[in-house]
C-alpha positions as a Markdown table, in Angstrom:
| # | Residue | x | y | z |
|---|---|---|---|---|
| 1 | Unk | 82.4 | -72.4 | 25.2 |
| 2 | Unk | 81.5 | -72.6 | 28.9 |
| 3 | Unk | 79.1 | -70.1 | 30.6 |
| 4 | Unk | 82.1 | -68.5 | 32.4 |
| 5 | Unk | 84.0 | -68.1 | 29.2 |
| 6 | Unk | 81.0 | -66.5 | 27.5 |
| 7 | Unk | 80.4 | -64.3 | 30.5 |
| 8 | Unk | 84.0 | -63.0 | 30.4 |
| 9 | Unk | 83.7 | -62.3 | 26.7 |
| 10 | Unk | 80.4 | -60.4 | 27.2 |
| 11 | Unk | 82.0 | -58.3 | 30.0 |
| 12 | Unk | 85.1 | -57.5 | 27.8 |
| 13 | Unk | 82.9 | -56.4 | 24.9 |
| 14 | Unk | 80.7 | -54.2 | 27.2 |
| 15 | Unk | 83.9 | -52.6 | 28.5 |
| 16 | Unk | 85.0 | -52.0 | 24.9 |
| 17 | Unk | 81.7 | -50.3 | 23.8 |
| 18 | Unk | 81.2 | -48.4 | 27.1 |
| 19 | Unk | 84.7 | -48.0 | 28.6 |
| 20 | Unk | 83.4 | -45.8 | 31.4 |
| 21 | Unk | 81.2 | -48.5 | 33.0 |
| 22 | Unk | 82.0 | -51.4 | 35.3 |
| 23 | Unk | 80.0 | -54.5 | 34.2 |
| 24 | Unk | 81.8 | -56.8 | 36.6 |
| 25 | Unk | 80.0 | -54.9 | 39.4 |
| 26 | Unk | 76.5 | -56.0 | 38.4 |
| 27 | Unk | 74.7 | -59.3 | 38.8 |
| 28 | Unk | 74.1 | -61.6 | 35.9 |
| 29 | Unk | 70.4 | -61.0 | 36.0 |
| 30 | Unk | 70.5 | -57.2 | 36.1 |
| 31 | Unk | 69.4 | -55.3 | 33.1 |
| 32 | Unk | 72.6 | -53.7 | 31.7 |
| 33 | Unk | 70.5 | -50.9 | 30.2 |
| 34 | Unk | 69.5 | -49.7 | 33.7 |
| 35 | Unk | 72.5 | -50.8 | 35.7 |
| 36 | Unk | 75.1 | -49.4 | 33.3 |
| 37 | Unk | 73.0 | -46.7 | 31.6 |
| 38 | Unk | 73.3 | -48.4 | 28.2 |
| 39 | Unk | 70.8 | -47.6 | 25.4 |
| 40 | Unk | 69.5 | -49.7 | 22.6 |
| 41 | Unk | 72.3 | -48.7 | 20.3 |
| 42 | Unk | 74.8 | -49.9 | 22.9 |
| 43 | Unk | 73.1 | -53.3 | 23.0 |
| 44 | Unk | 73.2 | -53.4 | 19.2 |
| 45 | Unk | 76.9 | -52.5 | 19.3 |
| 46 | Unk | 77.4 | -55.3 | 21.9 |
| 47 | Unk | 75.7 | -57.8 | 19.6 |
| 48 | Unk | 77.7 | -56.7 | 16.6 |
| 49 | Unk | 81.0 | -56.9 | 18.5 |
| 50 | Unk | 80.1 | -60.4 | 19.7 |
| 51 | Unk | 79.2 | -61.4 | 16.2 |
| 52 | Unk | 82.6 | -60.1 | 14.9 |
| 53 | Unk | 84.6 | -61.7 | 17.7 |
| 54 | Unk | 82.9 | -65.1 | 17.7 |
| 55 | Unk | 81.8 | -65.3 | 14.1 |
| 56 | Unk | 78.3 | -66.3 | 15.3 |
| 57 | Unk | 75.2 | -64.9 | 13.7 |
| 58 | Unk | 72.9 | -63.4 | 16.4 |
| 59 | Unk | 69.4 | -62.9 | 15.0 |
| 60 | Unk | 67.4 | -59.7 | 15.9 |
| 61 | Unk | 64.7 | -61.9 | 17.5 |
| 62 | Unk | 67.3 | -62.9 | 20.1 |
| 63 | Unk | 68.5 | -59.4 | 21.0 |
| 64 | Unk | 66.4 | -59.4 | 24.2 |
| 65 | Unk | 68.7 | -62.1 | 25.6 |
| 66 | Unk | 71.5 | -59.6 | 25.5 |
| 67 | Unk | 70.1 | -57.1 | 28.0 |
| 68 | Unk | 71.6 | -59.1 | 30.9 |
| 69 | Unk | 75.1 | -60.5 | 31.2 |
| 70 | Unk | 73.7 | -63.9 | 32.2 |
| 71 | Unk | 71.2 | -64.0 | 29.3 |
| 72 | Unk | 74.0 | -63.1 | 26.8 |
| 73 | Unk | 76.4 | -65.7 | 28.3 |
| 74 | Unk | 73.7 | -68.5 | 28.2 |
| 75 | Unk | 72.8 | -67.6 | 24.6 |
| 76 | Unk | 76.5 | -67.7 | 23.6 |
| 77 | Unk | 77.2 | -70.9 | 25.5 |
| 78 | Unk | 74.3 | -72.7 | 23.7 |
| 79 | Unk | 74.8 | -71.2 | 20.3 |
| 80 | Unk | 78.6 | -71.5 | 20.2 |
| 81 | Unk | 78.2 | -75.3 | 20.6 |
| 82 | Unk | 75.8 | -75.4 | 17.7 |
| 83 | Unk | 78.0 | -73.2 | 15.6 |
| 84 | Unk | 81.0 | -75.4 | 16.2 |
| 85 | Unk | 79.0 | -78.5 | 15.4 |
| 86 | Unk | 77.7 | -76.9 | 12.2 |
| 87 | Unk | 81.2 | -75.8 | 11.2 |
| 88 | Unk | 82.6 | -79.3 | 11.8 |
| 89 | Unk | 80.0 | -80.8 | 9.6 |
| 90 | Unk | 80.6 | -78.3 | 6.8 |
| 91 | Unk | 84.4 | -79.1 | 6.8 |
| 92 | Unk | 83.9 | -82.9 | 6.1 |
């Protein structure tokens, strides 16, 4: 998964959990809690939605990465590659 693919997925999921916001209008480094008026439950719902969609476990300790679109996209880009590599090894 590329950064741009991950970014698109994050934006789509934010739009799903908070349909009245416009995440494409904010920068990748802006805190979505402030820029989009999301609360901690919204962030939790975003992480849960990404977990369901991508089948990647996102540990609580990494939740802070998901308060910006860029942080979430970078995390997903890095961990999706690891997840695919782990899945490929398990299928041998």
